[in-house]
FIKEMI-460611 format. One record per residue: residue number from 1; x, y, z of N, C-alpha, C, O, CB in turn; chain; residue in three letters. Coordinates in Angstrom, 2 decimals. Glycine has a CB too. Example, Ala and Ser with C-alpha at 12.3 -4.5 7.8 and 13.67 -1.06 7.14 Angstrom:
(rec 1; (13.19; -5.69; 7.80); (12.30; -4.50; 7.80); (13.20; -3.30; 7.80); (14.24; -3.32; 8.46); (11.31; -4.47; 9.05); 'A'; 'ALA')
(rec 2; (12.85; -2.25; 7.08); (13.67; -1.06; 7.14); (12.90; 0.03; 7.87); (13.41; 1.14; 8.04); (14.08; -0.60; 5.72); 'A'; 'SER')
//
This chain:
(rec 1; (100.44; 78.87; 94.32); (101.56; 79.15; 95.19); (102.84; 78.64; 94.53); (102.85; 77.58; 93.90); (101.35; 78.50; 96.58); 'A'; 'MET')
(rec 2; (103.92; 79.40; 94.69); (105.19; 78.99; 94.12); (105.87; 77.98; 95.03); (105.47; 77.79; 96.18); (106.09; 80.20; 93.89); 'A'; 'THR')
(rec 3; (106.89; 77.33; 94.51); (107.64; 76.35; 95.30); (108.25; 77.01; 96.54); (108.24; 76.42; 97.62); (108.74; 75.71; 94.44); 'A'; 'LYS')
(rec 4; (108.78; 78.23; 96.39); (109.36; 78.93; 97.53); (108.31; 79.24; 98.58); (108.58; 79.14; 99.78); (110.04; 80.23; 97.08); 'A'; 'LYS')
(rec 5; (107.11; 79.60; 98.15); (106.04; 79.89; 99.10); (105.64; 78.64; 99.87); (105.29; 78.72; 101.05); (104.82; 80.48; 98.39); 'A'; 'GLN')
(rec 6; (105.70; 77.49; 99.21); (105.39; 76.24; 99.89); (106.42; 75.92; 100.98); (106.10; 75.24; 101.95); (105.33; 75.10; 98.88); 'A'; 'ASP')
(rec 7; (107.65; 76.40; 100.81); (108.73; 76.10; 101.75); (108.77; 77.06; 102.95); (109.44; 76.76; 103.94); (110.05; 76.15; 101.04); 'A'; 'GLN')
(rec 8; (108.08; 78.17; 102.88); (108.10; 79.15; 103.96); (106.96; 78.85; 104.93); (105.79; 78.90; 104.54); (107.99; 80.61; 103.40); 'A'; 'CYS')
(rec 9; (107.27; 78.55; 106.19); (106.22; 78.20; 107.15); (105.33; 79.38; 107.55); (104.24; 79.17; 108.07); (106.84; 77.61; 108.38); 'A'; 'PRO')
(rec 10; (105.78; 80.61; 107.31); (105.02; 81.78; 107.72); (104.31; 82.47; 106.56); (103.70; 83.52; 106.75); (105.93; 82.78; 108.40); 'A'; 'ARG')
(rec 11; (104.36; 81.92; 105.37); (103.83; 82.62; 104.20); (102.35; 82.98; 104.36); (101.95; 84.06; 103.93); (104.00; 81.76; 102.96); 'A'; 'VAL')
(rec 12; (101.55; 82.14; 104.95); (100.12; 82.43; 105.10); (99.89; 83.54; 106.13); (99.02; 84.38; 105.95); (99.35; 81.15; 105.51); 'A'; 'HIS')
(rec 13; (100.66; 83.53; 107.20); (100.56; 84.58; 108.21); (101.03; 85.91; 107.61); (100.36; 86.93; 107.75); (101.39; 84.22; 109.47); 'A'; 'VAL')
(rec 14; (102.19; 85.88; 106.95); (102.73; 87.09; 106.34); (101.78; 87.65; 105.29); (101.59; 88.87; 105.23); (104.09; 86.80; 105.71); 'A'; 'ASN')
(rec 15; (101.19; 86.80; 104.49); (100.31; 87.23; 103.40); (99.10; 87.99; 103.92); (98.59; 88.89; 103.25); (99.86; 86.03; 102.58); 'A'; 'ALA')
(rec 16; (98.64; 87.64; 105.11); (97.48; 88.34; 105.69); (97.80; 89.81; 105.96); (96.90; 90.65; 105.93); (97.05; 87.66; 106.99); 'A'; 'LYS')
(rec 17; (99.06; 90.11; 106.23); (99.46; 91.47; 106.59); (100.17; 92.21; 105.46); (100.51; 93.38; 105.60); (100.36; 91.42; 107.79); 'A'; 'TYR')
(rec 18; (100.39; 91.54; 104.35); (101.09; 92.14; 103.21); (100.20; 93.20; 102.57); (99.07; 92.92; 102.19); (101.50; 91.06; 102.17); 'A'; 'CYS')
(rec 19; (100.72; 94.42; 102.44); (99.94; 95.53; 101.88); (100.19; 95.76; 100.39); (99.65; 96.70; 99.82); (100.25; 96.79; 102.64); 'A'; 'THR')
(rec 20; (100.98; 94.93; 99.78); (101.26; 95.08; 98.35); (100.00; 94.79; 97.54); (99.33; 93.78; 97.75); (102.42; 94.13; 97.92); 'A'; 'CYS')
(rec 21; (99.69; 95.69; 96.62); (98.50; 95.51; 95.79); (98.80; 94.87; 94.45); (97.90; 94.67; 93.64); (97.83; 96.85; 95.57); 'A'; 'THR')
(rec 22; (100.07; 94.54; 94.19); (100.44; 93.88; 92.95); (100.12; 92.39; 93.10); (100.90; 91.64; 93.68); (101.96; 94.11; 92.60); 'A'; 'TYR')
(rec 23; (98.97; 91.99; 92.59); (98.47; 90.63; 92.82); (99.32; 89.55; 92.17); (99.29; 88.40; 92.62); (97.07; 90.52; 92.31); 'A'; 'THR')
(rec 24; (100.07; 89.87; 91.14); (100.91; 88.87; 90.48); (102.29; 88.72; 91.07); (103.13; 88.02; 90.50); (101.04; 89.21; 89.05); 'A'; 'GLY')
(rec 25; (102.54; 89.36; 92.20); (103.87; 89.33; 92.79); (104.22; 87.93; 93.31); (103.48; 87.38; 94.13); (103.96; 90.35; 93.94); 'A'; 'CYS')
(rec 26; (105.32; 87.35; 92.84); (105.72; 86.02; 93.31); (106.31; 86.04; 94.72); (106.56; 84.99; 95.30); (106.72; 85.41; 92.35); 'A'; 'PRO')
(rec 27; (106.52; 87.23; 95.27); (107.09; 87.35; 96.62); (106.04; 87.67; 97.67); (106.38; 87.90; 98.83); (108.17; 88.42; 96.63); 'A'; 'ARG')
(rec 28; (104.77; 87.68; 97.30); (103.69; 88.00; 98.23); (103.72; 87.04; 99.42); (103.59; 85.83; 99.26); (102.31; 87.94; 97.52); 'A'; 'HIS')
(rec 29; (103.90; 87.60; 100.61); (103.98; 86.78; 101.82); (105.37; 86.28; 102.14); (105.58; 85.67; 103.19); (103.08; 85.62; 101.69); 'A'; 'GLY')
(rec 30; (106.33; 86.54; 101.26); (107.71; 86.14; 101.49); (108.52; 87.40; 101.79); (109.26; 87.90; 100.95); (108.30; 85.37; 100.25); 'A'; 'LEU')
(rec 31; (108.37; 87.89; 103.00); (108.95; 89.19; 103.38); (110.45; 89.26; 103.13); (110.94; 90.27; 102.63); (108.67; 89.46; 104.83); 'A'; 'CYS')
(rec 32; (111.18; 88.22; 103.48); (112.64; 88.26; 103.31); (113.01; 88.42; 101.84); (113.94; 89.16; 101.52); (113.28; 86.99; 103.88); 'A'; 'CYS')
(rec 33; (112.30; 87.74; 100.94); (112.57; 87.87; 99.52); (112.13; 89.23; 98.98); (112.80; 89.81; 98.12); (111.88; 86.76; 98.74); 'A'; 'GLU')
(rec 34; (111.03; 89.74; 99.49); (110.53; 91.05; 99.09); (111.54; 92.14; 99.46); (111.88; 92.99; 98.64); (109.16; 91.33; 99.73); 'A'; 'CYS')
(rec 35; (112.00; 92.10; 100.69); (112.99; 93.09; 101.15); (114.26; 93.02; 100.29); (114.78; 94.05; 99.87); (113.34; 92.85; 102.63); 'A'; 'LEU')
(rec 36; (114.74; 91.82; 100.04); (115.96; 91.64; 99.24); (115.74; 92.18; 97.82); (116.59; 92.89; 97.28); (116.37; 90.15; 99.19); 'A'; 'HIS')
(rec 37; (114.62; 91.85; 97.21); (114.29; 92.28; 95.85); (114.29; 93.81; 95.75); (114.93; 94.37; 94.86); (112.91; 91.73; 95.43); 'A'; 'TYR')
(rec 38; (113.59; 94.48; 96.66); (113.49; 95.93; 96.60); (114.80; 96.61; 97.00); (115.15; 97.66; 96.46); (112.36; 96.41; 97.49); 'A'; 'HIS')
(rec 39; (115.52; 96.03; 97.93); (116.80; 96.61; 98.36); (117.79; 96.62; 97.21); (118.53; 97.59; 97.04); (117.38; 95.83; 99.54); 'A'; 'ARG')
(rec 40; (117.82; 95.56; 96.42); (118.72; 95.49; 95.25); (118.42; 96.62; 94.26); (119.31; 97.03; 93.50); (118.59; 94.13; 94.55); 'A'; 'GLN')
(rec 41; (117.22; 97.12; 94.26); (116.80; 98.16; 93.33); (116.78; 99.55; 93.95); (116.33; 100.51; 93.33); (115.43; 97.84; 92.79); 'A'; 'ARG')
(rec 42; (117.27; 99.66; 95.19); (117.26; 100.95; 95.87); (115.86; 101.39; 96.25); (115.55; 102.59; 96.24); (117.92; 102.00; 95.01); 'A'; 'GLY')
(rec 43; (115.02; 100.44; 96.57); (113.62; 100.69; 96.88); (113.26; 100.16; 98.26); (114.07; 99.52; 98.93); (112.71; 100.06; 95.81); 'A'; 'GLU')
(rec 44; (112.03; 100.44; 98.66); (111.44; 99.87; 99.86); (110.20; 99.09; 99.44); (109.58; 99.42; 98.43); (111.09; 100.98; 100.92); 'A'; 'LEU')
(rec 45; (109.82; 98.05; 100.20); (108.61; 97.31; 99.87); (107.34; 98.09; 100.25); (107.41; 99.09; 100.95); (108.62; 95.96; 100.57); 'A'; 'PRO')
(rec 46; (106.22; 97.62; 99.79); (104.93; 98.28; 99.98); (104.61; 98.55; 101.44); (103.96; 99.55; 101.74); (103.83; 97.45; 99.39); 'A'; 'ALA')
(rec 47; (105.04; 97.70; 102.34); (104.67; 97.86; 103.75); (105.24; 99.13; 104.39); (104.85; 99.48; 105.50); (105.14; 96.65; 104.53); 'A'; 'CYS')
(rec 48; (106.14; 99.81; 103.72); (106.68; 101.07; 104.24); (105.82; 102.28; 103.86); (106.04; 103.38; 104.37); (108.09; 101.28; 103.73); 'A'; 'TYR')
(rec 49; (104.85; 102.07; 102.98); (104.07; 103.17; 102.44); (102.62; 103.13; 102.90); (102.09; 102.07; 103.27); (104.14; 103.16; 100.93); 'A'; 'PHE')
(rec 50; (101.99; 104.29; 102.87); (100.55; 104.33; 103.14); (99.82; 103.67; 101.98); (100.41; 103.42; 100.93); (100.06; 105.80; 103.36); 'A'; 'THR')
(rec 51; (98.55; 103.40; 102.17); (97.76; 102.78; 101.11); (97.76; 103.64; 99.84); (97.91; 103.13; 98.73); (96.31; 102.54; 101.59); 'A'; 'GLU')
(rec 52; (97.60; 104.93; 100.01); (97.60; 105.86; 98.87); (98.95; 105.86; 98.15); (99.00; 105.80; 96.92); (97.26; 107.29; 99.34); 'A'; 'GLU')
(rec 53; (100.03; 105.91; 98.92); (101.38; 105.90; 98.33); (101.68; 104.58; 97.64); (102.29; 104.56; 96.57); (102.43; 106.17; 99.41); 'A'; 'GLU')
(rec 54; (101.24; 103.50; 98.24); (101.51; 102.18; 97.68); (100.89; 102.03; 96.30); (101.47; 101.39; 95.43); (100.99; 101.08; 98.61); 'A'; 'GLU')
(rec 55; (99.73; 102.60; 96.10); (99.04; 102.48; 94.81); (99.78; 103.16; 93.66); (99.47; 102.91; 92.50); (97.66; 103.06; 94.91); 'A'; 'ARG')
(rec 56; (100.77; 104.02; 93.97); (101.56; 104.66; 92.91); (102.60; 103.70; 92.34); (103.14; 103.94; 91.26); (102.25; 105.93; 93.46); 'A'; 'THR')
(rec 57; (102.88; 102.63; 93.05); (103.94; 101.67; 92.71); (105.32; 102.32; 92.68); (106.27; 101.73; 92.15); (103.65; 101.02; 91.37); 'A'; 'TYR')
(rec 58; (105.45; 103.51; 93.24); (106.74; 104.17; 93.34); (107.37; 103.72; 94.65); (106.96; 104.18; 95.72); (106.61; 105.74; 93.27); 'A'; 'ASN')
(rec 59; (108.34; 102.85; 94.58); (108.98; 102.29; 95.77); (110.32; 102.94; 96.07); (111.07; 102.47; 96.93); (109.15; 100.79; 95.60); 'A'; 'ARG')
(rec 60; (110.64; 104.01; 95.37); (111.97; 104.62; 95.50); (112.17; 105.22; 96.89); (111.23; 105.64; 97.56); (112.16; 105.70; 94.44); 'A'; 'SER')
(rec 61; (113.44; 105.24; 97.30); (113.80; 105.86; 98.57); (113.51; 107.35; 98.52); (113.07; 107.93; 99.51); (115.29; 105.60; 98.90); 'A'; 'LEU')
(rec 62; (113.75; 107.98; 97.37); (113.49; 109.41; 97.23); (112.01; 109.73; 97.48); (111.69; 110.70; 98.17); (113.91; 109.90; 95.83); 'A'; 'ALA')
(rec 63; (111.12; 108.90; 96.93); (109.69; 109.09; 97.14); (109.34; 108.92; 98.61); (108.56; 109.69; 99.16); (108.88; 108.11; 96.27); 'A'; 'PHE')
(rec 64; (109.89; 107.92; 99.25); (109.64; 107.67; 100.67); (110.08; 108.88; 101.51); (109.32; 109.38; 102.34); (110.38; 106.40; 101.13); 'A'; 'TYR')
(rec 65; (111.32; 109.33; 101.29); (111.84; 110.45; 102.08); (111.05; 111.73; 101.81); (110.80; 112.52; 102.73); (113.32; 110.68; 101.77); 'A'; 'PHE')
(rec 66; (110.65; 111.94; 100.57); (109.85; 113.11; 100.22); (108.54; 113.12; 101.00); (108.10; 114.17; 101.47); (109.55; 113.14; 98.70); 'A'; 'GLN')
(rec 67; (107.92; 111.95; 101.14); (106.62; 111.86; 101.80); (106.70; 111.79; 103.32); (105.76; 112.20; 104.01); (105.89; 110.66; 101.29); 'A'; 'ARG')
(rec 68; (107.81; 111.29; 103.86); (107.87; 111.00; 105.30); (108.86; 111.84; 106.10); (108.83; 111.81; 107.33); (108.19; 109.59; 105.49); 'A'; 'HIS')
(rec 69; (109.73; 112.56; 105.44); (110.74; 113.35; 106.16); (110.47; 114.83; 105.95); (111.08; 115.48; 105.10); (112.18; 113.00; 105.68); 'A'; 'MET')
(rec 70; (109.56; 115.35; 106.72); (109.20; 116.77; 106.58); (109.73; 117.57; 107.71); (109.52; 118.78; 107.76); (107.70; 116.94; 106.51); 'A'; 'ARG')
//
């Protein structure tokens, strides 16, 4: 666990529901940091995608809208 994860009181609860399959992610369970990280890149975090979509690691807004706005 990283130092930041030790400081977050909800990290264990959040981690149970985190759908990200990137096991080396330092933001796993740190939803606020995950959202900030992906927002800076014009992306959405894994929790916005289906399991199949998440496995593509394509977090772009264009991919999200293509799949969800029909």
